[in-house]
PyMOL Python script that loads the backbone (N, CA, C, O; Angstrom):
from pymol import cmd

cmd.read_pdbstr("""\
ATOM      1  N   MET A   1      89.305  16.109  59.431  1.00  0.00           N
ATOM      2  CA  MET A   1      88.609  14.849  59.520  1.00  0.00           C
ATOM      3  C   MET A   1      88.710  14.058  58.205  1.00  0.00           C
ATOM      4  O   MET A   1      88.480  14.585  57.116  1.00  0.00           O
ATOM      5  N   THR A   2      89.042  12.851  58.342  1.00  0.00           N
ATOM      6  CA  THR A   2      89.194  11.960  57.138  1.00  0.00           C
ATOM      7  C   THR A   2      87.872  11.400  56.771  1.00  0.00           C
ATOM      8  O   THR A   2      87.144  10.929  57.645  1.00  0.00           O
ATOM      9  N   ALA A   3      87.534  11.425  55.559  1.00  0.00           N
ATOM     10  CA  ALA A   3      86.312  10.866  55.002  1.00  0.00           C
ATOM     11  C   ALA A   3      86.286   9.318  55.216  1.00  0.00           C
ATOM     12  O   ALA A   3      87.344   8.692  55.167  1.00  0.00           O
ATOM     13  N   MET A   4      85.206   8.747  55.431  1.00  0.00           N
ATOM     14  CA  MET A   4      85.047   7.301  55.605  1.00  0.00           C
ATOM     15  C   MET A   4      83.699   6.847  55.084  1.00  0.00           C
ATOM     16  O   MET A   4      82.780   7.637  54.871  1.00  0.00           O
ATOM     17  N   ASN A   5      83.622   5.575  54.893  1.00  0.00           N
ATOM     18  CA  ASN A   5      82.237   5.122  54.416  1.00  0.00           C
ATOM     19  C   ASN A   5      81.237   5.149  55.577  1.00  0.00           C
ATOM     20  O   ASN A   5      81.622   5.250  56.742  1.00  0.00           O
ATOM     21  N   LEU A   6      79.985   5.060  55.245  1.00  0.00           N
ATOM     22  CA  LEU A   6      78.918   5.240  56.212  1.00  0.00           C
ATOM     23  C   LEU A   6      78.958   4.153  57.283  1.00  0.00           C
ATOM     24  O   LEU A   6      78.703   4.429  58.455  1.00  0.00           O
ATOM     25  N   HIS A   7      79.276   2.923  56.889  1.00  0.00           N
ATOM     26  CA  HIS A   7      79.327   1.788  57.825  1.00  0.00           C
ATOM     27  C   HIS A   7      80.420   2.107  58.848  1.00  0.00           C
ATOM     28  O   HIS A   7      80.169   1.982  60.047  1.00  0.00           O
ATOM     29  N   ALA A   8      81.622   2.515  58.425  1.00  0.00           N
ATOM     30  CA  ALA A   8      82.734   2.772  59.410  1.00  0.00           C
ATOM     31  C   ALA A   8      82.384   3.904  60.298  1.00  0.00           C
ATOM     32  O   ALA A   8      82.716   3.910  61.484  1.00  0.00           O
ATOM     33  N   TYR A   9      81.678   4.919  59.705  1.00  0.00           N
ATOM     34  CA  TYR A   9      81.279   6.118  60.500  1.00  0.00           C
ATOM     35  C   TYR A   9      80.400   5.661  61.629  1.00  0.00           C
ATOM     36  O   TYR A   9      80.663   5.951  62.796  1.00  0.00           O
ATOM     37  N   LEU A  10      79.304   4.907  61.263  1.00  0.00           N
ATOM     38  CA  LEU A  10      78.369   4.492  62.283  1.00  0.00           C
ATOM     39  C   LEU A  10      78.967   3.581  63.374  1.00  0.00           C
ATOM     40  O   LEU A  10      78.509   3.586  64.517  1.00  0.00           O
ATOM     41  N   GLN A  11      80.019   2.784  62.992  1.00  0.00           N
ATOM     42  CA  GLN A  11      80.686   1.921  63.896  1.00  0.00           C
ATOM     43  C   GLN A  11      81.535   2.723  64.863  1.00  0.00           C
ATOM     44  O   GLN A  11      81.815   2.276  65.976  1.00  0.00           O
ATOM     45  N   SER A  12      81.940   3.898  64.440  1.00  0.00           N
ATOM     46  CA  SER A  12      82.860   4.729  65.255  1.00  0.00           C
ATOM     47  C   SER A  12      82.105   5.749  66.110  1.00  0.00           C
ATOM     48  O   SER A  12      82.732   6.508  66.850  1.00  0.00           O
ATOM     49  N   THR A  13      80.777   5.783  66.022  1.00  0.00           N
ATOM     50  CA  THR A  13      80.018   6.771  66.763  1.00  0.00           C
ATOM     51  C   THR A  13      79.147   6.097  67.805  1.00  0.00           C
ATOM     52  O   THR A  13      79.109   4.872  67.915  1.00  0.00           O
ATOM     53  N   ASP A  14      78.441   6.937  68.576  1.00  0.00           N
ATOM     54  CA  ASP A  14      77.562   6.404  69.607  1.00  0.00           C
ATOM     55  C   ASP A  14      76.330   5.750  69.090  1.00  0.00           C
ATOM     56  O   ASP A  14      75.837   6.086  68.013  1.00  0.00           O
ATOM     57  N   ARG A  15      75.835   4.827  69.837  1.00  0.00           N
ATOM     58  CA  ARG A  15      74.603   4.158  69.491  1.00  0.00           C
ATOM     59  C   ARG A  15      73.513   5.276  69.338  1.00  0.00           C
ATOM     60  O   ARG A  15      73.439   6.221  70.123  1.00  0.00           O
ATOM     61  N   GLY A  16      72.686   5.102  68.285  1.00  0.00           N
ATOM     62  CA  GLY A  16      71.648   6.111  68.067  1.00  0.00           C
ATOM     63  C   GLY A  16      72.036   7.096  66.953  1.00  0.00           C
ATOM     64  O   GLY A  16      71.213   7.904  66.522  1.00  0.00           O
ATOM     65  N   GLU A  17      73.296   7.026  66.489  1.00  0.00           N
ATOM     66  CA  GLU A  17      73.731   7.990  65.468  1.00  0.00           C
ATOM     67  C   GLU A  17      72.966   7.751  64.177  1.00  0.00           C
ATOM     68  O   GLU A  17      72.632   8.703  63.472  1.00  0.00           O
ATOM     69  N   ALA A  18      72.684   6.492  63.857  1.00  0.00           N
ATOM     70  CA  ALA A  18      71.883   6.231  62.571  1.00  0.00           C
ATOM     71  C   ALA A  18      70.514   6.869  62.659  1.00  0.00           C
ATOM     72  O   ALA A  18      70.004   7.387  61.665  1.00  0.00           O
ATOM     73  N   SER A  19      69.906   6.838  63.849  1.00  0.00           N
ATOM     74  CA  SER A  19      68.610   7.369  64.027  1.00  0.00           C
ATOM     75  C   SER A  19      68.659   8.908  63.992  1.00  0.00           C
ATOM     76  O   SER A  19      67.742   9.536  63.461  1.00  0.00           O
ATOM     77  N   ARG A  20      69.682   9.501  64.531  1.00  0.00           N
ATOM     78  CA  ARG A  20      69.896  10.920  64.441  1.00  0.00           C
ATOM     79  C   ARG A  20      70.014  11.385  62.995  1.00  0.00           C
ATOM     80  O   ARG A  20      69.333  12.320  62.572  1.00  0.00           O
ATOM     81  N   ILE A  21      70.889  10.717  62.243  1.00  0.00           N
ATOM     82  CA  ILE A  21      71.120  11.028  60.846  1.00  0.00           C
ATOM     83  C   ILE A  21      69.767  10.815  60.067  1.00  0.00           C
ATOM     84  O   ILE A  21      69.405  11.636  59.225  1.00  0.00           O
ATOM     85  N   ALA A  22      69.092   9.790  60.343  1.00  0.00           N
ATOM     86  CA  ALA A  22      67.818   9.471  59.673  1.00  0.00           C
ATOM     87  C   ALA A  22      66.812  10.593  59.852  1.00  0.00           C
ATOM     88  O   ALA A  22      66.167  11.005  58.887  1.00  0.00           O
ATOM     89  N   ARG A  23      66.666  11.100  61.086  1.00  0.00           N
ATOM     90  CA  ARG A  23      65.822  12.186  61.348  1.00  0.00           C
ATOM     91  C   ARG A  23      66.239  13.477  60.598  1.00  0.00           C
ATOM     92  O   ARG A  23      65.416  14.199  60.035  1.00  0.00           O
ATOM     93  N   GLU A  24      67.549  13.714  60.626  1.00  0.00           N
ATOM     94  CA  GLU A  24      68.006  14.943  60.018  1.00  0.00           C
ATOM     95  C   GLU A  24      67.881  14.944  58.480  1.00  0.00           C
ATOM     96  O   GLU A  24      67.616  15.959  57.836  1.00  0.00           O
ATOM     97  N   VAL A  25      68.091  13.735  57.948  1.00  0.00           N
ATOM     98  CA  VAL A  25      67.959  13.549  56.460  1.00  0.00           C
ATOM     99  C   VAL A  25      66.591  13.376  55.988  1.00  0.00           C
ATOM    100  O   VAL A  25      66.279  13.747  54.857  1.00  0.00           O
ATOM    101  N   GLY A  26      65.690  12.792  56.845  1.00  0.00           N
ATOM    102  CA  GLY A  26      64.313  12.566  56.420  1.00  0.00           C
ATOM    103  C   GLY A  26      64.057  11.250  55.841  1.00  0.00           C
ATOM    104  O   GLY A  26      63.212  11.086  54.961  1.00  0.00           O
ATOM    105  N   VAL A  27      64.820  10.250  56.351  1.00  0.00           N
ATOM    106  CA  VAL A  27      64.579   8.836  55.944  1.00  0.00           C
ATOM    107  C   VAL A  27      64.441   8.013  57.211  1.00  0.00           C
ATOM    108  O   VAL A  27      64.618   8.535  58.312  1.00  0.00           O
ATOM    109  N   SER A  28      64.132   6.758  57.070  1.00  0.00           N
ATOM    110  CA  SER A  28      64.036   5.848  58.193  1.00  0.00           C
ATOM    111  C   SER A  28      65.432   5.377  58.629  1.00  0.00           C
ATOM    112  O   SER A  28      66.367   5.358  57.829  1.00  0.00           O
ATOM    113  N   PRO A  29      65.558   5.004  59.894  1.00  0.00           N
ATOM    114  CA  PRO A  29      66.812   4.413  60.348  1.00  0.00           C
ATOM    115  C   PRO A  29      67.149   3.126  59.513  1.00  0.00           C
ATOM    116  O   PRO A  29      68.324   2.833  59.295  1.00  0.00           O
ATOM    117  N   THR A  30      66.151   2.392  59.064  1.00  0.00           N
ATOM    118  CA  THR A  30      66.401   1.240  58.308  1.00  0.00           C
ATOM    119  C   THR A  30      67.027   1.587  56.958  1.00  0.00           C
ATOM    120  O   THR A  30      67.846   0.827  56.440  1.00  0.00           O
ATOM    121  N   MET A  31      66.654   2.711  56.399  1.00  0.00           N
ATOM    122  CA  MET A  31      67.267   3.144  55.104  1.00  0.00           C
ATOM    123  C   MET A  31      68.788   3.440  55.361  1.00  0.00           C
ATOM    124  O   MET A  31      69.664   3.049  54.590  1.00  0.00           O
ATOM    125  N   ILE A  32      69.034   4.153  56.490  1.00  0.00           N
ATOM    126  CA  ILE A  32      70.443   4.461  56.716  1.00  0.00           C
ATOM    127  C   ILE A  32      71.217   3.221  56.929  1.00  0.00           C
ATOM    128  O   ILE A  32      72.366   3.171  56.489  1.00  0.00           O
ATOM    129  N   SER A  33      70.694   2.184  57.575  1.00  0.00           N
ATOM    130  CA  SER A  33      71.358   0.913  57.704  1.00  0.00           C
ATOM    131  C   SER A  33      71.565   0.261  56.336  1.00  0.00           C
ATOM    132  O   SER A  33      72.614  -0.328  56.076  1.00  0.00           O
ATOM    133  N   GLN A  34      70.602   0.365  55.501  1.00  0.00           N
ATOM    134  CA  GLN A  34      70.749  -0.190  54.110  1.00  0.00           C
ATOM    135  C   GLN A  34      71.804   0.511  53.354  1.00  0.00           C
ATOM    136  O   GLN A  34      72.583  -0.131  52.649  1.00  0.00           O
ATOM    137  N   TYR A  35      71.872   1.833  53.466  1.00  0.00           N
ATOM    138  CA  TYR A  35      72.932   2.577  52.798  1.00  0.00           C
ATOM    139  C   TYR A  35      74.365   2.169  53.363  1.00  0.00           C
ATOM    140  O   TYR A  35      75.342   2.002  52.632  1.00  0.00           O
ATOM    141  N   ALA A  36      74.376   2.039  54.653  1.00  0.00           N
ATOM    142  CA  ALA A  36      75.647   1.653  55.257  1.00  0.00           C
ATOM    143  C   ALA A  36      76.112   0.260  54.837  1.00  0.00           C
ATOM    144  O   ALA A  36      77.311   0.035  54.672  1.00  0.00           O
ATOM    145  N   ALA A  37      75.208  -0.646  54.667  1.00  0.00           N
ATOM    146  CA  ALA A  37      75.526  -2.021  54.267  1.00  0.00           C
ATOM    147  C   ALA A  37      75.824  -2.098  52.816  1.00  0.00           C
ATOM    148  O   ALA A  37      76.404  -3.092  52.378  1.00  0.00           O
ATOM    149  N   GLY A  38      75.461  -1.101  52.022  1.00  0.00           N
ATOM    150  CA  GLY A  38      75.654  -1.110  50.561  1.00  0.00           C
ATOM    151  C   GLY A  38      74.507  -1.772  49.830  1.00  0.00           C
ATOM    152  O   GLY A  38      74.595  -1.997  48.623  1.00  0.00           O
ATOM    153  N   ALA A  39      73.420  -2.094  50.543  1.00  0.00           N
ATOM    154  CA  ALA A  39      72.303  -2.729  49.952  1.00  0.00           C
ATOM    155  C   ALA A  39      71.495  -1.811  49.029  1.00  0.00           C
ATOM    156  O   ALA A  39      70.889  -2.247  48.051  1.00  0.00           O
ATOM    157  N   LYS A  40      71.513  -0.514  49.386  1.00  0.00           N
ATOM    158  CA  LYS A  40      70.789   0.517  48.617  1.00  0.00           C
ATOM    159  C   LYS A  40      71.705   1.710  48.493  1.00  0.00           C
ATOM    160  O   LYS A  40      72.564   1.975  49.334  1.00  0.00           O
ATOM    161  N   MET A  41      71.470   2.444  47.362  1.00  0.00           N
ATOM    162  CA  MET A  41      72.217   3.674  47.145  1.00  0.00           C
ATOM    163  C   MET A  41      71.307   4.798  47.354  1.00  0.00           C
ATOM    164  O   MET A  41      70.217   4.787  46.783  1.00  0.00           O
ATOM    165  N   PRO A  42      71.661   5.817  48.156  1.00  0.00           N
ATOM    166  CA  PRO A  42      70.773   6.924  48.445  1.00  0.00           C
ATOM    167  C   PRO A  42      70.648   7.823  47.214  1.00  0.00           C
ATOM    168  O   PRO A  42      71.573   7.943  46.410  1.00  0.00           O
ATOM    169  N   ALA A  43      69.475   8.450  47.093  1.00  0.00           N
ATOM    170  CA  ALA A  43      69.264   9.480  46.066  1.00  0.00           C
ATOM    171  C   ALA A  43      70.307  10.560  46.175  1.00  0.00           C
ATOM    172  O   ALA A  43      70.883  10.756  47.245  1.00  0.00           O
ATOM    173  N   PRO A  44      70.561  11.255  45.113  1.00  0.00           N
ATOM    174  CA  PRO A  44      71.605  12.353  45.166  1.00  0.00           C
ATOM    175  C   PRO A  44      71.372  13.352  46.311  1.00  0.00           C
ATOM    176  O   PRO A  44      72.297  13.668  47.059  1.00  0.00           O
ATOM    177  N   HIS A  45      70.201  13.816  46.436  1.00  0.00           N
ATOM    178  CA  HIS A  45      69.933  14.779  47.523  1.00  0.00           C
ATOM    179  C   HIS A  45      70.028  14.232  48.882  1.00  0.00           C
ATOM    180  O   HIS A  45      70.359  14.968  49.812  1.00  0.00           O
ATOM    181  N   THR A  46      69.739  12.895  49.073  1.00  0.00           N
ATOM    182  CA  THR A  46      69.929  12.212  50.341  1.00  0.00           C
ATOM    183  C   THR A  46      71.448  12.061  50.615  1.00  0.00           C
ATOM    184  O   THR A  46      71.869  12.243  51.757  1.00  0.00           O
ATOM    185  N   ALA A  47      72.230  11.753  49.663  1.00  0.00           N
ATOM    186  CA  ALA A  47      73.667  11.584  49.843  1.00  0.00           C
ATOM    187  C   ALA A  47      74.253  12.909  50.284  1.00  0.00           C
ATOM    188  O   ALA A  47      75.051  12.934  51.221  1.00  0.00           O
ATOM    189  N   ALA A  48      73.891  14.008  49.649  1.00  0.00           N
ATOM    190  CA  ALA A  48      74.344  15.346  50.090  1.00  0.00           C
ATOM    191  C   ALA A  48      73.897  15.676  51.538  1.00  0.00           C
ATOM    192  O   ALA A  48      74.624  16.321  52.294  1.00  0.00           O
ATOM    193  N   SER A  49      72.700  15.222  51.891  1.00  0.00           N
ATOM    194  CA  SER A  49      72.217  15.470  53.220  1.00  0.00           C
ATOM    195  C   SER A  49      72.935  14.676  54.259  1.00  0.00           C
ATOM    196  O   SER A  49      73.145  15.144  55.378  1.00  0.00           O
ATOM    197  N   ILE A  50      73.338  13.396  53.876  1.00  0.00           N
ATOM    198  CA  ILE A  50      74.128  12.567  54.799  1.00  0.00           C
ATOM    199  C   ILE A  50      75.533  13.203  54.969  1.00  0.00           C
ATOM    200  O   ILE A  50      76.065  13.236  56.079  1.00  0.00           O
ATOM    201  N   GLU A  51      76.109  13.688  53.899  1.00  0.00           N
ATOM    202  CA  GLU A  51      77.403  14.403  53.984  1.00  0.00           C
ATOM    203  C   GLU A  51      77.271  15.541  55.008  1.00  0.00           C
ATOM    204  O   GLU A  51      78.125  15.664  55.886  1.00  0.00           O
ATOM    205  N   ARG A  52      76.246  16.358  54.920  1.00  0.00           N
ATOM    206  CA  ARG A  52      76.044  17.492  55.870  1.00  0.00           C
ATOM    207  C   ARG A  52      75.804  16.953  57.254  1.00  0.00           C
ATOM    208  O   ARG A  52      76.348  17.493  58.217  1.00  0.00           O
ATOM    209  N   ALA A  53      74.982  15.874  57.401  1.00  0.00           N
ATOM    210  CA  ALA A  53      74.632  15.424  58.742  1.00  0.00           C
ATOM    211  C   ALA A  53      75.801  14.806  59.477  1.00  0.00           C
ATOM    212  O   ALA A  53      75.813  14.773  60.708  1.00  0.00           O
ATOM    213  N   THR A  54      76.801  14.308  58.728  1.00  0.00           N
ATOM    214  CA  THR A  54      77.980  13.729  59.342  1.00  0.00           C
ATOM    215  C   THR A  54      79.130  14.747  59.422  1.00  0.00           C
ATOM    216  O   THR A  54      80.232  14.366  59.819  1.00  0.00           O
ATOM    217  N   GLY A  55      78.932  15.962  59.080  1.00  0.00           N
ATOM    218  CA  GLY A  55      79.904  16.984  59.115  1.00  0.00           C
ATOM    219  C   GLY A  55      80.986  16.690  58.150  1.00  0.00           C
ATOM    220  O   GLY A  55      82.126  17.068  58.417  1.00  0.00           O
ATOM    221  N   GLY A  56      80.728  16.028  57.012  1.00  0.00           N
ATOM    222  CA  GLY A  56      81.711  15.707  56.057  1.00  0.00           C
ATOM    223  C   GLY A  56      82.509  14.489  56.313  1.00  0.00           C
ATOM    224  O   GLY A  56      83.399  14.150  55.533  1.00  0.00           O
ATOM    225  N   ALA A  57      82.219  13.816  57.386  1.00  0.00           N
ATOM    226  CA  ALA A  57      82.945  12.536  57.665  1.00  0.00           C
ATOM    227  C   ALA A  57      82.635  11.522  56.661  1.00  0.00           C
ATOM    228  O   ALA A  57      83.497  10.717  56.309  1.00  0.00           O
ATOM    229  N   VAL A  58      81.382  11.514  56.152  1.00  0.00           N
ATOM    230  CA  VAL A  58      80.972  10.614  55.045  1.00  0.00           C
ATOM    231  C   VAL A  58      80.695  11.543  53.883  1.00  0.00           C
ATOM    232  O   VAL A  58      79.840  12.422  53.992  1.00  0.00           O
ATOM    233  N   MET A  59      81.385  11.375  52.787  1.00  0.00           N
ATOM    234  CA  MET A  59      81.262  12.270  51.603  1.00  0.00           C
ATOM    235  C   MET A  59      80.266  11.632  50.653  1.00  0.00           C
ATOM    236  O   MET A  59      80.027  10.426  50.704  1.00  0.00           O
ATOM    237  N   ARG A  60      79.681  12.460  49.776  1.00  0.00           N
ATOM    238  CA  ARG A  60      78.772  12.006  48.726  1.00  0.00           C
ATOM    239  C   ARG A  60      79.444  10.940  47.891  1.00  0.00           C
ATOM    240  O   ARG A  60      78.779   9.988  47.481  1.00  0.00           O
ATOM    241  N   TRP A  61      80.702  11.052  47.628  1.00  0.00           N
ATOM    242  CA  TRP A  61      81.389  10.072  46.733  1.00  0.00           C
ATOM    243  C   TRP A  61      81.574   8.781  47.427  1.00  0.00           C
ATOM    244  O   TRP A  61      81.861   7.785  46.763  1.00  0.00           O
ATOM    245  N   ASP A  62      81.429   8.713  48.762  1.00  0.00           N
ATOM    246  CA  ASP A  62      81.467   7.454  49.457  1.00  0.00           C
ATOM    247  C   ASP A  62      80.129   6.705  49.423  1.00  0.00           C
ATOM    248  O   ASP A  62      80.047   5.532  49.787  1.00  0.00           O
ATOM    249  N   LEU A  63      79.061   7.432  48.967  1.00  0.00           N
ATOM    250  CA  LEU A  63      77.739   6.842  49.002  1.00  0.00           C
ATOM    251  C   LEU A  63      77.208   6.472  47.576  1.00  0.00           C
ATOM    252  O   LEU A  63      76.295   5.658  47.436  1.00  0.00           O
ATOM    253  N   ARG A  64      77.794   7.080  46.560  1.00  0.00           N
ATOM    254  CA  ARG A  64      77.297   6.870  45.187  1.00  0.00           C
ATOM    255  C   ARG A  64      78.450   6.629  44.205  1.00  0.00           C
ATOM    256  O   ARG A  64      79.342   7.468  44.079  1.00  0.00           O
ATOM    257  N   ASP A  65      78.436   5.534  43.540  1.00  0.00           N
ATOM    258  CA  ASP A  65      79.455   5.182  42.552  1.00  0.00           C
ATOM    259  C   ASP A  65      79.425   6.186  41.326  1.00  0.00           C
ATOM    260  O   ASP A  65      80.429   6.399  40.645  1.00  0.00           O
ATOM    261  N   ASP A  66      78.267   6.752  41.109  1.00  0.00           N
ATOM    262  CA  ASP A  66      78.123   7.657  39.938  1.00  0.00           C
ATOM    263  C   ASP A  66      78.286   9.167  40.308  1.00  0.00           C
ATOM    264  O   ASP A  66      77.777  10.059  39.629  1.00  0.00           O
ATOM    265  N   TRP A  67      79.012   9.387  41.405  1.00  0.00           N
ATOM    266  CA  TRP A  67      79.063  10.826  41.854  1.00  0.00           C
ATOM    267  C   TRP A  67      79.697  11.746  40.884  1.00  0.00           C
ATOM    268  O   TRP A  67      79.389  12.938  40.874  1.00  0.00           O
ATOM    269  N   ARG A  68      80.596  11.232  40.044  1.00  0.00           N
ATOM    270  CA  ARG A  68      81.217  12.123  39.014  1.00  0.00           C
ATOM    271  C   ARG A  68      80.236  12.655  38.056  1.00  0.00           C
ATOM    272  O   ARG A  68      80.379  13.806  37.644  1.00  0.00           O
ATOM    273  N   GLU A  69      79.211  11.893  37.644  1.00  0.00           N
ATOM    274  CA  GLU A  69      78.217  12.357  36.754  1.00  0.00           C
ATOM    275  C   GLU A  69      77.267  13.325  37.406  1.00  0.00           C
ATOM    276  O   GLU A  69      76.766  14.232  36.743  1.00  0.00           O
ATOM    277  N   ILE A  70      77.009  13.164  38.663  1.00  0.00           N
ATOM    278  CA  ILE A  70      75.998  13.995  39.363  1.00  0.00           C
ATOM    279  C   ILE A  70      76.683  15.272  39.851  1.00  0.00           C
ATOM    280  O   ILE A  70      76.114  16.354  39.709  1.00  0.00           O
ATOM    281  N   TRP A  71      77.843  15.183  40.401  1.00  0.00           N
ATOM    282  CA  TRP A  71      78.611  16.364  40.934  1.00  0.00           C
ATOM    283  C   TRP A  71      79.978  16.451  40.319  1.00  0.00           C
ATOM    284  O   TRP A  71      80.960  16.222  41.026  1.00  0.00           O
ATOM    285  N   PRO A  72      80.113  16.772  39.022  1.00  0.00           N
ATOM    286  CA  PRO A  72      81.392  16.812  38.367  1.00  0.00           C
ATOM    287  C   PRO A  72      82.309  17.788  39.026  1.00  0.00           C
ATOM    288  O   PRO A  72      83.523  17.586  39.004  1.00  0.00           O
ATOM    289  N   GLU A  73      81.791  18.845  39.616  1.00  0.00           N
ATOM    290  CA  GLU A  73      82.664  19.860  40.243  1.00  0.00           C
ATOM    291  C   GLU A  73      83.460  19.322  41.451  1.00  0.00           C
ATOM    292  O   GLU A  73      84.451  19.930  41.856  1.00  0.00           O
ATOM    293  N   LEU A  74      83.037  18.215  42.010  1.00  0.00           N
ATOM    294  CA  LEU A  74      83.759  17.594  43.131  1.00  0.00           C
ATOM    295  C   LEU A  74      85.092  16.958  42.667  1.00  0.00           C
ATOM    296  O   LEU A  74      86.073  16.883  43.407  1.00  0.00           O
ATOM    297  N   ALA A  75      85.064  16.507  41.401  1.00  0.00           N
ATOM    298  CA  ALA A  75      86.264  15.765  40.933  1.00  0.00           C
ATOM    299  C   ALA A  75      87.554  16.669  40.988  1.00  0.00           C
ATOM    300  O   ALA A  75      88.666  16.142  41.001  1.00  0.00           O
ATOM    301  N   SER A  76      87.404  17.945  41.017  1.00  0.00           N
ATOM    302  CA  SER A  76      88.574  18.839  41.067  1.00  0.00           C
ATOM    303  C   SER A  76      89.083  19.121  42.487  1.00  0.00           C
ATOM    304  O   SER A  76      90.129  19.745  42.666  1.00  0.00           O
ATOM    305  N   ARG A  77      88.328  18.651  43.498  1.00  0.00           N
ATOM    306  CA  ARG A  77      88.770  18.851  44.875  1.00  0.00           C
ATOM    307  C   ARG A  77      90.002  17.979  45.066  1.00  0.00           C
ATOM    308  O   ARG A  77      90.127  16.883  44.519  1.00  0.00           O
ATOM    309  N   PRO A  78      90.939  18.548  45.905  1.00  0.00           N
ATOM    310  CA  PRO A  78      92.213  17.812  46.165  1.00  0.00           C
ATOM    311  C   PRO A  78      91.972  16.530  46.939  1.00  0.00           C
ATOM    312  O   PRO A  78      92.775  15.604  46.832  1.00  0.00           O
ATOM    313  N   ASP A  79      90.882  16.435  47.727  1.00  0.00           N
ATOM    314  CA  ASP A  79      90.660  15.207  48.465  1.00  0.00           C
ATOM    315  C   ASP A  79      89.704  14.265  47.818  1.00  0.00           C
ATOM    316  O   ASP A  79      89.295  13.281  48.434  1.00  0.00           O
ATOM    317  N   ALA A  80      89.325  14.536  46.571  1.00  0.00           N
ATOM    318  CA  ALA A  80      88.400  13.613  45.790  1.00  0.00           C
ATOM    319  C   ALA A  80      89.172  12.374  45.433  1.00  0.00           C
ATOM    320  O   ALA A  80      90.344  12.428  45.061  1.00  0.00           O
ATOM    321  N   PRO A  81      88.480  11.236  45.554  1.00  0.00           N
ATOM    322  CA  PRO A  81      89.090  10.001  45.107  1.00  0.00           C
ATOM    323  C   PRO A  81      89.389  10.014  43.627  1.00  0.00           C
ATOM    324  O   PRO A  81      88.601  10.559  42.855  1.00  0.00           O
ATOM    325  N   THR A  82      90.449   9.460  43.219  1.00  0.00           N
ATOM    326  CA  THR A  82      90.814   9.261  41.796  1.00  0.00           C
ATOM    327  C   THR A  82      90.184   7.992  41.309  1.00  0.00           C
ATOM    328  O   THR A  82      89.872   7.108  42.107  1.00  0.00           O
ATOM    329  N   GLU A  83      89.989   7.881  40.018  1.00  0.00           N
ATOM    330  CA  GLU A  83      89.448   6.613  39.468  1.00  0.00           C
ATOM    331  C   GLU A  83      90.333   5.469  39.804  1.00  0.00           C
ATOM    332  O   GLU A  83      89.837   4.361  40.013  1.00  0.00           O
ATOM    333  N   HIS A  84      91.656   5.676  39.869  1.00  0.00           N
ATOM    334  CA  HIS A  84      92.590   4.568  40.240  1.00  0.00           C
ATOM    335  C   HIS A  84      92.349   4.162  41.664  1.00  0.00           C
ATOM    336  O   HIS A  84      92.337   2.968  41.965  1.00  0.00           O
ATOM    337  N   ASN A  85      92.156   5.114  42.559  1.00  0.00           N
ATOM    338  CA  ASN A  85      91.944   4.780  43.975  1.00  0.00           C
ATOM    339  C   ASN A  85      90.611   4.054  44.208  1.00  0.00           C
ATOM    340  O   ASN A  85      90.506   3.183  45.072  1.00  0.00           O
ATOM    341  N   GLU A  86      89.605   4.429  43.424  1.00  0.00           N
ATOM    342  CA  GLU A  86      88.294   3.787  43.570  1.00  0.00           C
ATOM    343  C   GLU A  86      88.357   2.330  43.116  1.00  0.00           C
ATOM    344  O   GLU A  86      87.651   1.490  43.675  1.00  0.00           O
ATOM    345  N   ALA A  87      89.152   2.018  42.157  1.00  0.00           N
ATOM    346  CA  ALA A  87      89.238   0.684  41.573  1.00  0.00           C
ATOM    347  C   ALA A  87      90.000  -0.217  42.506  1.00  0.00           C
ATOM    348  O   ALA A  87      89.857  -1.436  42.410  1.00  0.00           O
ATOM    349  N   ALA A  88      90.783   0.300  43.382  1.00  0.00           N
ATOM    350  CA  ALA A  88      91.675  -0.510  44.266  1.00  0.00           C
ATOM    351  C   ALA A  88      90.887  -1.122  45.380  1.00  0.00           C
ATOM    352  O   ALA A  88      91.448  -1.829  46.217  1.00  0.00           O
TER     353      ALA A  88
END
""", "prot")
cmd.dss("prot")
cmd.show_as("cartoon", "prot")
cmd.util.cbc("prot")
cmd.orient("prot")
């Protein structure tokens, strides 16, 4: 499965997926919508929970610009975005 941002993920899934994720993560559906729109950044534990709730389709690094400081171990993963790719 290819990682994608939360907005693209929600667009590609059934109606009600934002509500399901919200219940699983413990936030409101409105917060999920705000994360998807980029209006708010989820807390680190929430970003990790969204990653789990989407089965890895949406990764923590897709939700937080500062993911390297929070989860430096992820930078060594072969599928991790490079700084060059993030700037593009």
